[in-house]
C-alpha positions, 0 to 999 in steps of 0.5 A: 474502555474509556467510560464506566458510564453506559452510553445512551445507545438509542441516542448513538443509534439515531446519531449514526442514522443521521450520519448515514443520511448526511453521507448518502450511505442511506436514504430516508426510506432506509431509516427504519430498516437500518434502525431495526438492524441496529436494534437487532445487533445490539439486542434491543427491543426499541423504545416508544420514542427515540431521542433526537440527536443534536445537529452535527456534521462529522467527517468520520463516524468514529466518535459515535462508534466509540460510544457504541463500542463502549456500550457493547463492552459494558453489556457483554456483546464484546467479550473482551475489550481489545482493538481486535474485538472492537474492530470486528464489532464496529464493522457490523455496526457500519454494515447496517448503513452501507448499500448492498454490493449490487447497489454500489456496483450499479452506482459506480458504473452510472458515475463511470458513464460521466467519467472514470474520475467521478466513479473512483472518487465516489467509491473511494469516499464511500469506502472512507465514510463507511469506516472500511478505510479507517481515516482516523488511524491513517491520520496518525501517519507521518509524511514528508518529502526529501530532496535527493539527486533523484528528485523529491522522494516521499516518506511515510512512517506507518502509525495506522495499523494497530498491533495484534493483541495476544488473543488474536495471535493465539487464535491464528495459531490455534486455527491453522486449518481455517481456509475461508476466505483463502486469503485477505484478497479473495473476493469472498471477503465481501461481507465476511464477519471476520474472526480473531485471526481474520479482519471483519469485512462486513462493510467491504465492497468491490467493483468488477472490472474486465481485464482482457476478458477475465474477471477482476475486482477493484477495492481500496486498501483499508490502510491507504498509503496514498490517494485512492490506494486501490487493489485490483485482484483476480477472481481466482486464488492463484499465485502472482505471476509476471507474464505477457498476460499480466502486462496486457491486463495492466495496460488494459486497466489504464485504458479504462482508468486513464487517471490511475497508475497500476503496477504489480509487485514482483513474483519472487520472495525478497523482491516481491510483496507480502501476499504472493499467493493471490494474483493482484495489482495495486493502483491509485490516483497518485503520481509517484516520484518515479513517474516524474523521473525523466529518461536519462538515455534513450535506447533502440531495440530492433523491430520497435522503432515505433516505441520510445524506449529509455533508461530512467534516471532512477536509483533502481534499474528501470526501462521505460516503454512508451507508445500509442499501441498497447499491444506493441508495448506488451509484446516488447515487455514480454521480450524483455521479461523473457530475456531477463529471466535467463540473464546472467552477468557475473561481473555485476553479481547477476545470476539468473538461477541457482540449482533450478531456483529462479532469481530474475523477475520484473516489477512493472508499472503502467500509466497513461501519458497523454494519448500514449501508454507508458510501461516501466519495467524495474529489473529485480533479482532476489539472490542471497549470499553469505555477505548479504543473507537478506539479498544481494540486491536488497537494503544492505546492513548499513541502512538497516537502522532505517529500512531492512524490509523488502522493497515492494512496488510502493517503495520501488516507485519512491514512497518509503513505508517506514516502521513506526519505531522511527518516530520515538527513535529519531526524537530520542536521537535528536535529544542526545545530539542536542545535549551533545552526548551522542556517544552516550547513545551508543549505550542506549539499545533503542538508538545505538544503531543510528549513531554511525549514521547520525555522526555522518549527518552532523559532519555533513550539516555543521552548526545545526540549530535545534530548530533545524535538527529534526527537519534535517534528520527527516531529510537525511532519512530520505537520502538514506532511502535513496541509498536503499533503492540503490542497493535494490538496483541490479545495475549500479549508478557507476560507469561499470553498472551502466555498461552492464545495463547496456549489455543486457539491452544489447542482448534483448536486441540481439 
């Protein structure tokens, strides 16, 4: 806890009401209602005269919330002063000044009548103003671009997610039978109070979206990695599946929100996302490096002369389909998916199944390109081997010092989500290089894994000044990430790999 002195909770309540009015989370007629809700939450009876807060314009309620949380700790409303318990309580505080779900949905579709851009940007701002998206933590993330042969790749080091405290971990182990909500993506999370092993969602709001006659919902990720980082989730808690129906839904979404991309993680372990138990997509108002990549070779598939089809200049294996009729795109996408599910090419280590276990699937990404629909199909395979136990088409051991986690949808598109450990590790590595004691780093367990890579960087960039060193290390992390993506590509960038890619396309044609 930051302060021993008990904050003036009545002043903080008035400050929060002022913030809510400024951000248009509440109207003046809501002030008494919201104040009473806060009094109830803090187990207060009120005072004869409430203090007048100083005039202030805050981008985030964090300074107010921190004082309120300190008060809650001192008075025993928060049992233990941990990040987990503070997060559970501050969501309840913010929910007192956030509109009900029906009001948020009504406002969204009123804005949508003006434009989809207005609707999503207003909803996104609400998600930030309500502290559902914790902008104060996201601001800690490190972000830069690295120029590579595939264009400028985006790098981000994730410093925003707090580590779970031991009490929360113990609670998760002690309550394995709790199954409500069934997962973090279920629609029932709206307004859920949370518990030590499940985050609070008191101020969480979602927007219903019809996709091909089925109810889906749109929300924003609490820890956004890019502008308007949205999650589009099925009404039903069912496993993720890449399918004809899924392609239809992706393109139907872009028809309704043409300023957004939308994509799906693959539906198999290793090449899939972290939550395969609930059917969902990710989208947002952001152009990823892969979207900027050009078609390097056009191809023709019999019966689809009305579509533009090509191999994308990208480290992974990507087929791009483009046309004005979205149903034609989904028809061809399903044809490609069906062919790929059963495709084996042992010359390039591709095997589609082992003892009945499937290995081939697709990561699809959809967007509008002017008046045309565009669908990228990234070919994936999750087979392992003795040499590559984490995956043959997965980051190989030589790049594990940078990235060894799964390559999901966001990374596929060219945005690396890198572990927070890299910040301290790169700073320490730079110090060894500056002092010309890189060999000593071999005996430092924190940075020893980076030394072989660092020696290559030094050899590549001779006579680096101290001012250039850290920028160069960042740049080379991006180059290493392009290698990570090449490892995840099922058809390599050499001639043999590209010939194998064409063999697969010929099978689709035939």
